[in-house]
N, C-alpha and C positions, 0 to 999 in steps of 0.2 A: 504494500500500500504506500502511496507516495507521501502521505502525511505522517507516516510513522516516524518517530524519533529514532535516528540511527546513531550508533555509538561511533565517535570519531577515533579511529585507531591510528591516526597519523602523528601522534604525539611522540613517537619514538625518535630518538636521535642517535645517529651513528657517526663516529669520528673516523675519517679516512684521510690518508695522505695520497699524494700523487704516486708515490712509490707503490702503494697498495692497488691503485687503480690500473696501472699499466703493467701488463704481464711481463715476466722476465725475458721471454723470447720474442717480444714485439719488435717490429721493424724500427720503430723510433729509438729504442734502446740500442739496437745494433748500429744505427746511423750515428748516434751520439758517441758511441765507443770508437767508431771508425774514422770520423771526421772531426778535426780540431778547427772550430770556426773562429778561433781567436786571431787568425791571420787577417780578419776583416778590419780590426781596430787600426792598425798602422796604415791601411789603405785609405781610410776615410778620415784620418786625423786632421789633415790640413783644411778641408772645407768647414770644419766645425769650430765655432768660437768658444773660448773659455768663459765668456760672459753671456748673460741673457738666460732665457728659458732653456732648460735641459731638453734634449731630444729623446725620442724613444731609442731603446737599445737596438742598434742595427744588427747585432748578432741574433737577437730574438726574432727580429723581423725576417732576416734571411732564413733562419731555421723554420719559421712558419711557412714561408714561401716554398722552401725545399720539401717540407713534409706535405704541403698541399699538392705539389707537383707529383710526388711519389704515390700519394694515396689516390689521386684521381686517375692514374693510368692502370 
């Protein structure tokens, strides 16, 4: 019946980390172990100023693009 009071069972909370959500044999973990993306910082160092608003981390952006490309194929 639609007017019947239903018990809300969504009050449970579970704490998870990213490490728990991504399986150990996932492609993302293998790529992270195989590719060192830190080479990006020296390449983009000159165009960025030390003053003003901080930019997004370019390594994170590149990783996101790389993962998007590999997951879409």
